[in-house]
C-alpha positions as CSV (number, residue, x, y, z in Angstrom):
1,M,-13.0,-33.9,1.1
2,T,-11.7,-36.7,-1.1
3,T,-14.1,-38.6,-3.4
4,S,-13.7,-40.6,-6.6
5,D,-17.4,-40.2,-7.6
6,P,-17.2,-38.3,-10.9
7,R,-20.3,-36.2,-10.4
8,T,-19.1,-35.2,-6.9
9,V,-15.7,-34.3,-8.2
10,V,-17.1,-32.0,-10.9
11,I,-19.6,-30.4,-8.5
12,R,-16.8,-29.8,-6.0
13,Y,-14.7,-28.1,-8.8
14,V,-17.5,-25.9,-10.1
15,E,-18.3,-24.8,-6.5
16,A,-14.6,-24.1,-5.9
17,V,-14.6,-21.8,-9.0
18,R,-17.7,-20.1,-7.8
19,D,-16.2,-19.6,-4.3
20,G,-12.7,-18.7,-5.5
21,D,-11.1,-21.6,-3.7
22,A,-7.7,-21.8,-5.5
23,A,-6.5,-24.8,-3.5
24,V,-9.5,-27.0,-4.4
25,I,-9.4,-25.8,-8.0
26,Q,-5.7,-26.9,-8.2
27,D,-6.4,-30.2,-6.4
28,S,-9.3,-31.0,-8.8
29,F,-7.1,-31.7,-11.8
30,H,-4.8,-34.5,-12.8
31,T,-1.3,-33.3,-13.4
32,D,-1.7,-34.4,-17.1
33,A,-5.2,-33.1,-17.6
34,T,-6.4,-31.4,-20.8
35,W,-9.0,-28.6,-21.3
36,H,-10.2,-28.1,-24.8
37,Y,-11.9,-24.7,-25.5
38,P,-13.0,-25.0,-29.2
39,G,-13.5,-22.1,-31.5
40,D,-11.4,-19.3,-32.9
41,L,-10.9,-17.1,-29.8
42,P,-7.6,-16.1,-28.4
43,V,-8.1,-18.7,-25.7
44,S,-9.2,-21.5,-28.1
45,K,-6.9,-24.4,-28.0
46,V,-6.2,-27.6,-26.0
47,W,-4.7,-26.5,-22.7
48,R,-2.4,-29.2,-21.4
49,G,-1.4,-30.1,-17.9
50,R,-2.9,-28.9,-14.6
51,D,-0.5,-26.0,-14.3
52,E,-1.3,-24.6,-17.7
53,I,-5.0,-25.1,-17.2
54,V,-5.1,-23.5,-13.7
55,N,-2.4,-20.8,-14.0
56,E,-2.7,-19.8,-17.7
57,F,-6.2,-20.6,-18.9
58,L,-8.3,-20.1,-15.8
59,G,-5.9,-17.6,-14.2
60,N,-5.8,-15.3,-17.2
61,M,-9.6,-15.6,-17.7
62,G,-10.0,-14.3,-14.2
63,T,-8.1,-11.1,-15.0
64,V,-10.8,-10.0,-17.5
65,F,-13.5,-9.6,-14.8
66,V,-13.9,-7.0,-12.1
67,P,-13.1,-8.8,-8.8
68,G,-16.1,-9.6,-6.7
69,T,-18.6,-9.5,-9.7
70,V,-18.3,-13.1,-10.9
71,E,-21.4,-15.2,-10.2
72,I,-21.4,-18.9,-11.2
73,E,-24.4,-21.1,-10.8
74,L,-24.4,-24.8,-11.5
75,V,-27.6,-25.5,-13.4
76,S,-27.4,-29.2,-13.9
77,T,-25.2,-32.3,-14.2
78,I,-25.6,-35.6,-16.0
79,A,-23.2,-38.4,-15.2
80,E,-22.5,-41.7,-16.8
81,G,-19.5,-43.7,-15.8
82,D,-16.4,-41.5,-15.6
83,R,-18.0,-38.8,-17.7
84,V,-20.0,-35.8,-16.4
85,V,-21.8,-33.1,-18.3
86,A,-22.2,-29.9,-16.3
87,E,-24.2,-26.9,-17.3
88,W,-23.5,-23.6,-15.6
89,T,-24.1,-19.9,-16.0
90,S,-21.4,-17.2,-15.6
91,K,-22.2,-13.6,-15.0
92,A,-19.7,-10.8,-14.3
93,T,-18.7,-7.3,-15.2
94,T,-15.6,-7.2,-17.4
95,V,-12.7,-4.8,-16.7
96,R,-13.9,-2.9,-19.8
97,G,-17.3,-2.4,-18.2
98,A,-19.3,-4.9,-20.3
99,A,-21.9,-7.2,-18.9
100,Y,-20.8,-10.9,-19.3
101,D,-23.7,-13.3,-19.1
102,N,-23.0,-16.8,-20.6
103,R,-24.4,-20.3,-20.3
104,C,-21.8,-23.0,-20.6
105,I,-21.5,-26.8,-20.9
106,G,-18.5,-28.8,-19.9
107,I,-17.9,-32.4,-20.7
108,Y,-15.6,-33.7,-17.9
109,T,-13.8,-37.0,-17.8
110,V,-12.8,-38.0,-14.2
111,R,-10.0,-40.5,-13.5
112,D,-9.0,-41.6,-10.0
113,G,-11.1,-38.8,-8.4
114,K,-9.5,-36.0,-10.4
115,I,-10.5,-34.2,-13.6
116,A,-8.6,-35.7,-16.5
117,S,-10.2,-33.8,-19.4
118,V,-12.7,-31.1,-20.2
119,V,-14.3,-29.9,-23.4
120,E,-16.1,-26.7,-22.8
121,Y,-18.8,-25.1,-25.0
122,A,-20.1,-21.6,-24.6
123,D,-21.5,-18.8,-26.7
124,T,-18.2,-17.8,-28.3
125,R,-19.6,-14.8,-30.1
126,H,-20.6,-13.4,-26.7
127,V,-17.1,-14.3,-25.3
128,A,-15.5,-12.5,-28.2
129,A,-17.7,-9.4,-28.0
130,T,-17.4,-9.0,-24.2
131,L,-13.9,-10.3,-23.3
132,F,-11.9,-9.8,-26.5
133,P,-13.5,-6.9,-28.3
134,D,-10.1,-5.4,-29.5
135,E,-8.5,-8.7,-30.5
136,D,-8.6,-10.7,-33.7
137,A,-11.2,-13.3,-32.8
138,H,-9.8,-15.6,-35.5
139,R,-6.5,-16.0,-33.8
140,P,-6.5,-19.0,-31.5
141,A,-4.1,-19.1,-28.5
142,G,-0.5,-19.9,-29.3
143,T,-0.7,-18.6,-32.9
144,E,0.4,-15.4,-34.5
């Protein structure tokens, strides 16, 4: 399915993440897309390019959850022009046995039917406690 409607592009992407459809996830992004994950977590930075977003950011985040336990539910979307705000819940069991249960917001910009940029907001305290309990939470990705 190919569409340039921004809301449809974002919904398709979120559903692909929910369903584990790697081909659609990869196809959803511009090659020069950016994903900004604010905060001071080990994953907090601006991820640049489709390959870095899909393979490093999203790919590495997937390794912290027990396979088959991830549940993503799209709660709502608001669209205006090329921008879409999506709200979703993410629930899973981490490989450490913790219960991950977060509510997230992403501000997506869509260009030519592909995601060009994302800024994601979540409960970073919960992310730190459940996904990175042994790590220095004040060490953003790419720093030492």
